VEXDOBA-546947 format. One record per atom (N, C-alpha, C, O, CB): residue number from 1; residue in three letters; atom name; x, y, z. Coordinates in steps of 0.02 Angstrom, whole numbers, m for minus. Each point is the difference from the previous one (the first is absolute). Glycine has a CB too. Layout:
REM residues N
PT  nr rest atom     px     py     pz
PT NUM  ALA   CA      X      Y      Z
...
END
This chain:
REM residues 92
PT  nr rest atom     px     py     pz
PT   1  THR    N   1349   m490  m2552
PT   1  THR   CA     27     20     63
PT   1  THR    C    m17     89     m5
PT   1  THR    O     m1     38    m48
PT   1  THR   CB    109   m151     59
PT   2  SER    N   m120    121     52
PT   2  SER   CA    m28     68     m8
PT   2  SER    C     52     41     39
PT   2  SER    O     35    m32     40
PT   2  SER   CB   m166     m1    m49
PT   3  ASN    N    143    105      3
PT   3  ASN   CA     51     22     18
PT   3  ASN    C    m31     61     53
PT   3  ASN    O     24     54     18
PT   3  ASN   CB     51    m98   m134
PT   4  THR    N   m136     12    132
PT   4  THR   CA    m37     66     50
PT   4  THR    C     24    m39     74
PT   4  THR    O     13    m59     15
PT   4  THR   CB   m152    111   m100
PT   5  ILE    N    138     12    123
PT   5  ILE   CA     14    m16     71
PT   5  ILE    C    m51     13     41
PT   5  ILE    O    m12     59     15
PT   5  ILE   CB    117    m40    m30
PT   6  SER    N   m149    m80     45
PT   6  SER   CA    m50      8     39
PT   6  SER    C    m15     m7     82
PT   6  SER    O      5    m59     19
PT   6  SER   CB    m21     36   m129
PT   7  ILE    N      8     42    130
PT   7  ILE   CA     m5    m17     71
PT   7  ILE    C    m52    m49     26
PT   7  ILE    O    m55     28      5
PT   7  ILE   CB     97     78      2
PT   8  ARG    N    m42   m168     12
PT   8  ARG   CA      3    m77     16
PT   8  ARG    C    m61     13     54
PT   8  ARG    O      0     48     37
PT   8  ARG   CB    146    m99    m56
PT   9  PRO    N   m188     11     17
PT   9  PRO   CA    m44    m18     61
PT   9  PRO    C     60     m3     64
PT   9  PRO    O     53    m31      0
PT   9  PRO   CB   m160    m50    m79
PT  10  GLY    N     87    111    116
PT  10  GLY   CA     61    m12     75
PT  10  GLY    C     43     41     11
PT  10  GLY    O     40      4     47
PT  10  GLY   CB    m36   m104    m55
PT  11  THR    N    m15    144    m54
PT  11  THR   CA     56     40     m4
PT  11  THR    C      9     69     60
PT  11  THR    O    m54     29     m4
PT  11  THR   CB     40    m73   m132
PT  12  HIS    N     34     60    158
PT  12  HIS   CA     11     54     65
PT  12  HIS    C     m8     64    m39
PT  12  HIS    O     53     32     m5
PT  12  HIS   CB     39    m99     89
PT  13  THR    N   m163    106   m125
PT  13  THR   CA     26     68     m9
PT  13  THR    C     m8     69     64
PT  13  THR    O      9     61     m5
PT  13  THR   CB    m41   m110   m125
PT  14  SER    N     18     18    170
PT  14  SER   CA     21     59     58
PT  14  SER    C     63     10     40
PT  14  SER    O     15     49     34
PT  14  SER   CB   m121    m64    m23
PT  15  ASN    N    148    m55    m25
PT  15  ASN   CA     69      8     47
PT  15  ASN    C     39    m24    m86
PT  15  ASN    O     10    m56    m24
PT  15  ASN   CB    m36      7    206
PT  16  ALA    N     39    114   m207
PT  16  ALA   CA     73    m22    m55
PT  16  ALA    C     63      0     35
PT  16  ALA    O     13     29     53
PT  16  ALA   CB    m59     30   m155
PT  17  ILE    N     98   m110     54
PT  17  ILE   CA     55     15     35
PT  17  ILE    C     35     56      0
PT  17  ILE    O     m9     49    m37
PT  17  ILE   CB     10   m141     28
PT  18  GLN    N     50     83     62
PT  18  GLN   CA     30     75      8
PT  18  GLN    C     53     m5    m18
PT  18  GLN    O     36    m42     29
PT  18  GLN   CB    m86     81     53
PT  19  ILE    N     83      8   m148
PT  19  ILE   CA     54     m5    m20
PT  19  ILE    C     40     82     14
PT  19  ILE    O    m20     58     m5
PT  19  ILE   CB    m30   m170    m81
PT  20  ASN    N    102     85    101
PT  20  ASN   CA     35     47     23
PT  20  ASN    C     73     24    m57
PT  20  ASN    O      1    m46    m42
PT  20  ASN   CB    m56     m8    173
PT  21  PRO    N     92     87   m143
PT  21  PRO   CA    m40     73    m19
PT  21  PRO    C    m32     m4    m58
PT  21  PRO    O     17    m42    m41
PT  21  PRO   CB     60    109     89
PT  22  ASN    N   m129    m24    m60
PT  22  ASN   CA    m38      9    m51
PT  22  ASN    C    m20     66    m21
PT  22  ASN    O    m49     30     22
PT  22  ASN   CB     22   m129      9
PT  23  PRO    N     82    125    m92
PT  23  PRO   CA     20    m49    m63
PT  23  PRO    C     72    m13     29
PT  23  PRO    O     24     27     50
PT  23  PRO   CB    m97     25   m168
PT  24  ALA    N     98    m89     86
PT  24  ALA   CA     71    m34     18
PT  24  ALA    C     48    m16    m73
PT  24  ALA    O     m9     m9    m60
PT  24  ALA   CB    m56    m55    177
PT  25  SER    N    102     67    m84
PT  25  SER   CA     64      5    m72
PT  25  SER    C     51   m105     m9
PT  25  SER    O     12    m36    m48
PT  25  SER   CB     34    235    102
PT  26  THR    N    m36   m204      5
PT  26  THR   CA     43    m49     28
PT  26  THR    C    m30    m73     27
PT  26  THR    O      3    m59    m16
PT  26  THR   CB     59    168     43
PT  27  GLU    N    m94    m63     30
PT  27  GLU   CA    m37    m71     35
PT  27  GLU    C    m57     16     22
PT  27  GLU    O    m11     61     m4
PT  27  GLU   CB    102   m112     44
PT  28  ILE    N   m143     11    m11
PT  28  ILE   CA    m66     12     32
PT  28  ILE    C      4    m66     50
PT  28  ILE    O     13    m57    m19
PT  28  ILE   CB    m88    125    m89
PT  29  LEU    N     59    m43    188
PT  29  LEU   CA    m19    m24     47
PT  29  LEU    C    m79     m6      0
PT  29  LEU    O    m38     46     15
PT  29  LEU   CB    147     m7     34
PT  30  ILE    N   m132   m112    m72
PT  30  ILE   CA    m66    m29     20
PT  30  ILE    C    m18    m45     62
PT  30  ILE    O     24    m56     13
PT  30  ILE   CB    m23     65   m126
PT  31  ARG    N    m49     27    149
PT  31  ARG   CA    m50    m18     57
PT  31  ARG    C    m76     m9     m9
PT  31  ARG    O    m35     45    m23
PT  31  ARG   CB    116     14     82
PT  32  LEU    N   m104   m123    m39
PT  32  LEU   CA    m73    m28     m8
PT  32  LEU    C      0     41     57
PT  32  LEU    O     50      9     34
PT  32  LEU   CB    m77   m136    m90
PT  33  PRO    N    m54    165     72
PT  33  PRO   CA    m31     39     57
PT  33  PRO    C     m7    m69     45
PT  33  PRO    O     m3    m59    m17
PT  33  PRO   CB    m69    176    m48
PT  34  GLU    N     71    m81    139
PT  34  GLU   CA    m18    m42     58
PT  34  GLU    C     46    m60     22
PT  34  GLU    O     51      6     35
PT  34  GLU   CB   m163     27    m71
PT  35  TYR    N     88    m94     11
PT  35  TYR   CA     29    m59     49
PT  35  TYR    C     25    m47    m73
PT  35  TYR    O     45    m40     15
PT  35  TYR   CB   m145     40    123
PT  36  PRO    N     85     m2   m197
PT  36  PRO   CA     20    m55    m63
PT  36  PRO    C     44      2      2
PT  36  PRO    O     29     48     26
PT  36  PRO   CB    m87    m49    m92
PT  37  LEU    N     94    m52     36
PT  37  LEU   CA     63    m14    m20
PT  37  LEU    C     18      0    m70
PT  37  LEU    O    m46    m23    m36
PT  37  LEU   CB     42    m34    130
PT  38  ILE    N     61     76   m129
PT  38  ILE   CA     m8     12    m50
PT  38  ILE    C     36    m99    m32
PT  38  ILE    O     50    m31     19
PT  38  ILE   CB    m47    213     m2
PT  39  HIS    N    m61   m200    m71
PT  39  HIS   CA     55    m50    m17
PT  39  HIS    C     23      1    m79
PT  39  HIS    O     51    m27    m21
PT  39  HIS   CB   m100    m50    118
PT  40  SER    N     12    106   m129
PT  40  SER   CA     23      0    m65
PT  40  SER    C     m7     93    m25
PT  40  SER    O    m24     33     46
PT  40  SER   CB    m24   m189    m70
PT  41  VAL    N     62    190    m26
PT  41  VAL   CA     m5     58    m33
PT  41  VAL    C     11     m4    m74
PT  41  VAL    O     50    m24    m28
PT  41  VAL   CB    m17     72    131
PT  42  THR    N    m87    m22   m132
PT  42  THR   CA     14     13    m70
PT  42  THR    C    m27     65    m19
PT  42  THR    O    m48     32     21
PT  42  THR   CB     47   m150    m46
PT  43  LEU    N     55    132    m30
PT  43  LEU   CA      0     70    m21
PT  43  LEU    C    m32     28    m95
PT  43  LEU    O     29    m20    m51
PT  43  LEU   CB     91      9    159
PT  44  TYR    N   m176     54   m110
PT  44  TYR   CA    m18    m19    m56
PT  44  TYR    C     25     97    m35
PT  44  TYR    O      2     52     33
PT  44  TYR   CB   m122   m188      4
PT  45  ASN    N    132    130    m98
PT  45  ASN   CA     m2     68    m10
PT  45  ASN    C    m78     16    m34
PT  45  ASN    O    m47    m39     m7
PT  45  ASN   CB    192     45     m8
PT  46  ALA    N   m140     66     m2
PT  46  ALA   CA    m54     16     m8
PT  46  ALA    C    m55      1    m51
PT  46  ALA    O    m52     33     m2
PT  46  ALA   CB    116      1     66
PT  47  SER    N    m35    m88   m113
PT  47  SER   CA    m44    m17    m44
PT  47  SER    C    m22    m81     28
PT  47  SER    O    m22    m41    m41
PT  47  SER   CB     77    130    m64
PT  48  GLY    N    m48   m100    151
PT  48  GLY   CA    m20    m88     46
PT  48  GLY    C     51    m40     m1
PT  48  GLY    O     m1    m42     45
PT  48  GLY   CB   m112     28    m77
PT  49  SER    N    163     11    m11
PT  49  SER   CA     45    m40     m4
PT  49  SER    C     31    m19     44
PT  49  SER    O     20     47     34
PT  49  SER   CB    m21    m16   m109
PT  50  PRO    N     22    m97    100
PT  50  PRO   CA     54    m13     67
PT  50  PRO    C     40      0    m27
PT  50  PRO    O      5    m32    m52
PT  50  PRO   CB    m40    m22    125
PT  51  VAL    N    105    108    m35
PT  51  VAL   CA     48     10     m6
PT  51  VAL    C     60    m38     52
PT  51  VAL    O     58     m4    m21
PT  51  VAL   CB   m127    103    m34
PT  52  LEU    N     51   m131    134
PT  52  LEU   CA     34    m21     30
PT  52  LEU    C    m53    m50     44
PT  52  LEU    O    m60     12      5
PT  52  LEU   CB    154     90    m21
PT  53  SER    N    m67   m151     40
PT  53  SER   CA    m45    m37     48
PT  53  SER    C     74    m29     31
PT  53  SER    O     52    m15    m29
PT  53  SER   CB   m194    m19    m39
PT  54  THR    N    116     35    158
PT  54  THR   CA     40    m35      9
PT  54  THR    C    m46    m22     80
PT  54  THR    O    m48     32     22
PT  54  THR   CB    172     24   m112
PT  55  MET    N    m88   m127    126
PT  55  MET   CA     m9    m20     41
PT  55  MET    C     59     22     65
PT  55  MET    O     61     m3      7
PT  55  MET   CB   m133    m78    m94
PT  56  VAL    N     m3    110    134
PT  56  VAL   CA     36     m1     75
PT  56  VAL    C    m21    m26     44
PT  56  VAL    O    m59      0     16
PT  56  VAL   CB     90     77    m30
PT  57  GLU    N     22   m110     49
PT  57  GLU   CA     m9    m27     68
PT  57  GLU    C    m32     17     79
PT  57  GLU    O     26     m4     56
PT  57  GLU   CB     57    m20   m128
PT  58  GLY    N   m151     44     52
PT  58  GLY   CA    m24     32     57
PT  58  GLY    C     17     66     31
PT  58  GLY    O     m1      5     61
PT  58  GLY   CB     m7   m107    m51
PT  59  LEU    N     22    145    m42
PT  59  LEU   CA     36     63     31
PT  59  LEU    C    m51     55      8
PT  59  LEU    O    m40     19    m43
PT  59  LEU   CB    152    m45    m12
PT  60  SER    N   m106     48    117
PT  60  SER   CA    m47     77    m17
PT  60  SER    C     25     62    m24
PT  60  SER    O    m30     54      2
PT  60  SER   CB    m25    m87     83
PT  61  ALA    N    101     24   m105
PT  61  ALA   CA     33     67    m57
PT  61  ALA    C     56    m39    m54
PT  61  ALA    O     32    m52      7
PT  61  ALA   CB    m30    166    103
PT  62  TYR    N     m7    m68   m164
PT  62  TYR   CA     42    m35    m57
PT  62  TYR    C     28     54    m31
PT  62  TYR    O    m42     43    m11
PT  62  TYR   CB    m25   m143    m12
PT  63  ARG    N    128    116      3
PT  63  ARG   CA     28     24    m47
PT  63  ARG    C     26    m27    m63
PT  63  ARG    O     38    m47    m12
PT  63  ARG   CB    m30     97     99
PT  64  LEU    N    m47      8   m137
PT  64  LEU   CA     13    m28    m58
PT  64  LEU    C     28     52    m59
PT  64  LEU    O    m25     53    m18
PT  64  LEU   CB    m64   m138     59
PT  65  ASP    N    125     65    m56
PT  65  ASP   CA     84     19    m45
PT  65  ASP    C    m60     34    m63
PT  65  ASP    O    m23    m47    m34
PT  65  ASP   CB    158    m89     59
PT  66  ILE    N   m157    188    m42
PT  66  ILE   CA    m15     22    m71
PT  66  ILE    C     37     31    m31
PT  66  ILE    O    m39     39    m28
PT  66  ILE   CB    m44    m37     51
PT  67  THR    N    144     14    m45
PT  67  THR   CA     63     27    m32
PT  67  THR    C    m13    m19    m45
PT  67  THR    O      2     45    m42
PT  67  THR   CB     74    m38    102
PT  68  SER    N    m99    m78    m93
PT  68  SER   CA     m3    m24    m67
PT  68  SER    C    m57     15    m45
PT  68  SER    O     m3    m23    m57
PT  68  SER   CB     64    m56    103
PT  69  LEU    N   m112    121    m16
PT  69  LEU   CA    m62     m3    m13
PT  69  LEU    C     12    102    m47
PT  69  LEU    O     36     50      7
PT  69  LEU   CB   m108   m172    132
PT  70  PRO    N     19    101   m181
PT  70  PRO   CA      7     60    m17
PT  70  PRO    C    m54     58     25
PT  70  PRO    O    m48    m16     36
PT  70  PRO   CB    106    m47   m129
PT  71  SER    N    m44    134     70
PT  71  SER   CA    m34     42     46
PT  71  SER    C    m85    m10    m18
PT  71  SER    O    m12    m17    m58
PT  71  SER   CB    128    109     68
PT  72  GLY    N   m162    m85     26
PT  72  GLY   CA    m70    m18     m3
PT  72  GLY    C    m37    m15     71
PT  72  GLY    O     17     m4     59
PT  72  GLY   CB     15    m43   m174
PT  73  ILE    N    m99     38     72
PT  73  ILE   CA    m46    m21     77
PT  73  ILE    C     m2    m79    m11
PT  73  ILE    O     m6    m34    m51
PT  73  ILE   CB    m90    150     71
PT  74  TYR    N    106   m134     56
PT  74  TYR   CA      4    m75     16
PT  74  TYR    C    m68    m27     50
PT  74  TYR    O    m26     38     41
PT  74  TYR   CB    174    m25    m48
PT  75  PHE    N   m167    m70     m1
PT  75  PHE   CA    m53    m25     62
PT  75  PHE    C     33    m60     m8
PT  75  PHE    O     21    m36    m45
PT  75  PHE   CB   m147     97     47
PT  76  ILE    N    120    m60     94
PT  76  ILE   CA     11    m75     31
PT  76  ILE    C    m45    m19     34
PT  76  ILE    O    m37     29     39
PT  76  ILE   CB    134    m22    m31
PT  77  GLU    N    m92    m83    m32
PT  77  GLU   CA    m40    m46     47
PT  77  GLU    C     35    m53     46
PT  77  GLU    O     31    m49    m20
PT  77  GLU   CB   m113     64    m68
PT  78  GLY    N     68      7    162
PT  78  GLY   CA     40    m41     39
PT  78  GLY    C    m58    m46     45
PT  78  GLY    O    m52     24     23
PT  78  GLY   CB    165     71    m20
PT  79  GLN    N    m90   m165      2
PT  79  GLN   CA    m24    m45     12
PT  79  GLN    C     m7    m19     91
PT  79  GLN    O     57      5     23
PT  79  GLN   CB    m16    m25   m158
PT  80  SER    N    m82      4    179
PT  80  SER   CA     16    m59     65
PT  80  SER    C    m26    m26      7
PT  80  SER    O    m50     12    m34
PT  80  SER   CB     85     15     84
PT  81  ASN    N    m40    m74    m16
PT  81  ASN   CA    m19    m74     14
PT  81  ASN    C    m87      2    m26
PT  81  ASN    O    m24    m54    m18
PT  81  ASN   CB    126     28    140
PT  82  THR    N   m136     71   m123
PT  82  THR   CA    m61     10     19
PT  82  THR    C    m35     75    m62
PT  82  THR    O    m57      2    m25
PT  82  THR   CB     99    m59    181
PT  83  GLU    N     m2     94   m163
PT  83  GLU   CA    m27     50    m37
PT  83  GLU    C     59     45    m52
PT  83  GLU    O     61      0      7
PT  83  GLU   CB   m155      1    101
PT  84  VAL    N     59     32   m156
PT  84  VAL   CA     18     42    m60
PT  84  VAL    C     24     72     12
PT  84  VAL    O    m47     40      2
PT  84  VAL   CB    m36   m107    m57
PT  85  PHE    N    138     92     64
PT  85  PHE   CA    m37     83     13
PT  85  PHE    C     78     32    m68
PT  85  PHE    O     54    m21    m19
PT  85  PHE   CB   m124     36    220
PT  86  THR    N     24     45   m211
PT  86  THR   CA     23     26    m51
PT  86  THR    C     24     63     30
PT  86  THR    O     m3     20     58
PT  86  THR   CB    m68    m79   m142
PT  87  GLY    N    109     96      9
PT  87  GLY   CA     27     95     16
PT  87  GLY    C     12    m10    m76
PT  87  GLY    O    m14    m39    m45
PT  87  GLY   CB     93     82    189
PT  88  ARG    N    m47     11   m132
PT  88  ARG   CA     66     21    m73
PT  88  ARG    C     42     76     31
PT  88  ARG    O    m13     42     44
PT  88  ARG   CB    m88    m88   m181
PT  89  PHE    N    152     37     94
PT  89  PHE   CA     42     48      7
PT  89  PHE    C     25     16    m76
PT  89  PHE    O    m14    m34    m50
PT  89  PHE   CB     43     m3    177
PT  90  VAL    N     11     98   m126
PT  90  VAL   CA     40     28    m55
PT  90  VAL    C     66    m19    m10
PT  90  VAL    O     40     13     45
PT  90  VAL   CB   m104     68    m30
PT  91  LYS    N     82   m106    m62
PT  91  LYS   CA     78      4     m8
PT  91  LYS    C     28     60    m28
PT  91  LYS    O    m19     18    m56
PT  91  LYS   CB     16   m131     42
PT  92  MET    N     61    157     57
PT  92  MET   CA     17     55    m40
PT  92  MET    C     68    m19    m47
PT  92  MET    O     23     42    m39
PT  92  MET   CB    m80     40    136
END
């Protein structure tokens, strides 16, 4: 298996996930741009290894507790029914 993150075909590169606050220390609020509802969220560390994955019941925004993560840069992949969105944030 590869530890590299890549953007798959169909991934929205112009409309990244909205992540607030960034940087953050305890939690982040994740929103997809425009109308899509979030169905799953996967968090990757800077090495590209998945560190958290959760299914979400079609929400327009999702709060994610990050208190247990070590400080560093993280990448997020959010999926709607039809598209994949990506973003990154810094954990303080």
